[in-house]
Structures are given as C-alpha cells and as structure tokens.
C-alpha positions in Angstrom: -85.8 55.5 -30.3 -84.2 53.2 -27.7 -87.2 53.7 -25.4 -89.5 52.4 -28.2 -87.4 49.2 -28.4 -87.4 48.8 -24.7 -91.1 49.2 -24.5 -91.7 46.9 -27.5 -90.1 44.0 -25.7 -92.0 44.4 -22.4 -95.7 44.6 -23.3 -98.0 42.2 -21.5 -101.7 41.8 -22.6 -104.1 43.0 -19.9 -107.8 43.5 -20.3 -107.4 43.5 -24.1 -104.9 46.4 -23.9 -101.1 46.1 -24.1 -99.6 47.6 -21.0 -95.9 48.3 -20.7 -94.0 46.5 -18.0 -90.9 48.6 -17.8 -89.5 47.1 -14.6 -88.8 43.6 -15.8 -85.4 42.7 -14.5 -82.4 41.5 -16.5 -82.7 38.2 -14.6 -86.4 37.8 -15.6 -85.6 38.6 -19.2 -82.7 36.2 -19.2 -84.7 33.2 -18.0 -87.9 34.0 -20.0 -89.1 31.3 -22.3 -90.1 33.3 -25.3 -87.6 36.1 -25.9 -85.3 37.0 -28.8 -81.8 35.6 -28.6 -80.2 39.1 -28.7 -82.4 40.2 -25.8 -81.6 37.1 -23.8 -77.9 37.4 -24.3 -77.8 41.1 -23.4 -80.0 40.6 -20.3 -78.0 37.5 -19.1 -74.8 39.4 -19.6 -76.0 42.2 -17.4 -77.4 39.9 -14.8 -74.1 37.9 -14.7 -72.0 41.1 -14.5 -74.0 42.7 -11.6 -72.5 40.2 -9.2 -75.7 39.7 -7.2 -76.0 35.9 -7.9 -74.0 32.8 -7.3 -74.4 29.0 -7.4 -77.4 27.5 -9.1 -78.8 30.9 -10.1 -75.6 32.0 -11.7 -75.4 28.6 -13.4 -78.9 29.2 -14.8 -77.9 32.6 -16.2 -74.9 31.2 -18.0 -76.9 28.3 -19.3 -79.7 30.6 -20.6 -77.1 32.8 -22.2 -75.6 29.7 -23.8 -79.1 29.0 -25.2 -79.1 32.4 -26.8 -75.7 31.9 -28.3 -76.8 28.5 -29.6 -79.8 30.0 -31.4 -77.4 32.4 -33.1 -75.2 29.5 -34.2 -72.4 30.8 -31.9 -71.5 27.2 -30.8 -68.2 28.1 -29.2 -69.7 30.8 -27.1 -72.7 28.6 -26.2 -70.3 25.8 -25.1 -68.3 28.2 -23.0 -71.4 29.4 -21.2 -72.6 25.8 -20.5 -69.1 25.1 -19.2 -69.3 28.2 -16.9 -72.7 27.0 -15.7 -71.2 23.6 -14.8 -68.3 25.3 -13.0 -70.8 27.2 -10.8 -73.1 24.1 -10.2 -71.9 20.7 -11.3 -75.4 19.4 -10.6 -77.3 21.7 -13.0 -78.7 19.3 -15.6 -79.7 21.9 -18.2 -76.1 22.9 -18.8 -75.2 19.3 -19.7 -78.2 19.2 -22.0 -76.9 22.4 -23.7 -73.4 20.9 -24.1 -75.0 17.8 -25.6 -77.0 19.9 -28.1 -73.8 21.7 -29.1 -72.0 18.4 -29.6 -74.9 17.2 -31.7 -74.7 20.3 -33.8 -71.0 19.7 -34.2 -71.8 16.2 -35.5 -70.3 14.4 -32.5 -73.1 12.1 -31.4 -71.1 10.1 -28.9 -70.2 13.1 -26.9 -73.7 14.4 -27.2 -75.1 11.1 -25.9 -72.7 11.2 -22.9 -73.9 14.7 -22.0 -77.5 13.7 -22.2 -76.9 10.6 -20.1 -75.2 12.7 -17.5 -78.1 15.2 -17.5 -80.6 12.3 -17.0 -78.5 10.9 -14.1 -78.9 14.3 -12.4 -82.6 14.7 -13.5 -84.3 11.6 -14.8 -87.4 13.5 -15.7 -85.6 16.0 -17.9 -87.7 16.0 -21.1 -85.3 18.2 -23.0 -82.4 15.8 -22.3 -84.4 12.7 -23.3 -85.9 14.3 -26.4 -82.4 15.4 -27.6 -81.0 12.0 -26.8 -83.7 10.4 -28.9 -82.8 12.8 -31.8 -79.2 11.8 -31.4 -80.0 8.0 -31.4 -81.9 8.7 -34.6 -78.8 10.4 -36.1 -76.8 7.3 -35.3 -79.5 5.0 -36.9 -80.4 3.5 -33.5 -84.2 3.7 -34.1 -85.3 1.4 -31.3 -83.3 3.4 -28.7 -84.8 6.6 -30.2 -88.3 5.1 -29.9 -87.7 4.2 -26.3 -86.7 7.7 -25.4 -89.6 9.2 -27.4 -91.9 6.9 -25.5 -90.6 8.2 -22.2 -90.9 11.9 -23.4 -94.5 11.2 -24.3 -95.1 9.6 -20.9 -93.7 12.7 -19.2 -95.2 15.3 -21.7 -98.2 13.6 -23.5 -99.2 16.8 -25.3 -95.8 17.4 -27.1 -96.7 17.2 -30.8 -93.1 17.5 -31.9 -92.3 14.2 -30.1 -95.2 12.4 -31.8 -93.9 13.7 -35.1 -90.3 12.6 -34.4 -91.4 9.2 -33.1 -93.6 8.8 -36.2 -90.5 9.0 -38.4 -88.8 6.4 -36.3 -91.8 4.1 -36.7 -91.7 4.8 -40.4 -88.0 3.9 -40.6 -88.8 0.7 -38.7 -91.5 0.0 -41.2 -94.2 0.0 -38.6 -96.6 2.1 -40.7 -99.6 1.8 -38.4 -97.7 3.3 -35.5 -96.2 5.9 -37.8 -99.6 7.0 -39.0 -101.0 7.1 -35.5 -98.1 9.3 -34.3 -98.3 11.6 -37.3 -102.1 11.9 -36.7 -101.4 12.8 -33.0 -98.8 15.4 -34.1 -101.2 17.0 -36.6 -104.0 17.2 -34.0 -101.7 18.8 -31.5 -101.2 15.7 -29.4 
C-alpha cells in the first residue's frame, strides 16, 4: 500500500502515458511548486535531517517546510521554520516573506509590512513580497499604497490574473470604476 502512495506522488506525463519517477529526491520534493503540504513537510524534514546541506540551500529547505506548515494553518511551526531559514542565511528573502505572511494571518499588519519591506530590500523584484505587501496595505485601508504595489507586481508579472483581480477591488474601493472593470476583465481573461 505504501508503494502505491509513493508512486502516486511521482508520476510524470510522458508521451501520453504516466511514467513513475521513483528516484525523485527529498530535496526535489521539498522545493517542488505543486506538491501536497504533507508531502512537502515530510520531504523537507528528511532533507534537513540528512545533514548534507548548509547555508542558502538549508535556508530554502526550512522556508519551504514553513510554507507547508502555513498551508496547514500551523502558524507557529511555519514561523519557527522561517526563523531557522533566516538563521542559516540572513539574506534569504523568501523567509522574510513567509514571516510576513504569518504576521498577516495573525492580524499584525505592521509586523507583516516590516517583513515584506525587508524582503524587498534584499530582493526588489520579489513578486511574492510585493503582492503580499499590497494585500496588507489593503487590510489597513491604504488603497493607494496597495495599488502602487499591485502596479509593480503587474509590471514584473503581467500575466498574473490574481493581481489584476486584487487591484480591481482596490480601484473599486477608490471609486475608479473604469479601472476596476478593466482589471476585472483582465483577470477573467487570464491576464
């Protein structure tokens, strides 16, 4: 039964047939974009425990495991992993973004904004930091600041439908209905 679960998580389409890829490493599973939170957490835990990585790579593993914990609403565990990532590499911007997202979930927008600002100092093109900062500005009722951040996200990632949708709501709140309709239209058409 365990082998069936292991194979189910590792199929890759190839020539219209699903082919098992049994040799995917824990590191690869940990950093994969589309993977279940439980699988990410387990793979990251094993990759961290194997002692083969340090510095930026170890920071990435902790940050990705933190993302898994966050998806499961385990905010304390997520925060602890983001902290561990920063201890391994204080210049790793995604860990600050993760901490900011936790602060936002905990309804502490000022701390969240500080984390996003720090991430953007380290990596000015970090779309995830800027998008989450825009969400946080919106939470605080700072619609113009949110719009400015959404503008920059769209400049960096012009096909991001979620950003057009979020910015559309900002324009709606600012009573700029033409811009709101334009952004909602872009979001519906997939940007």
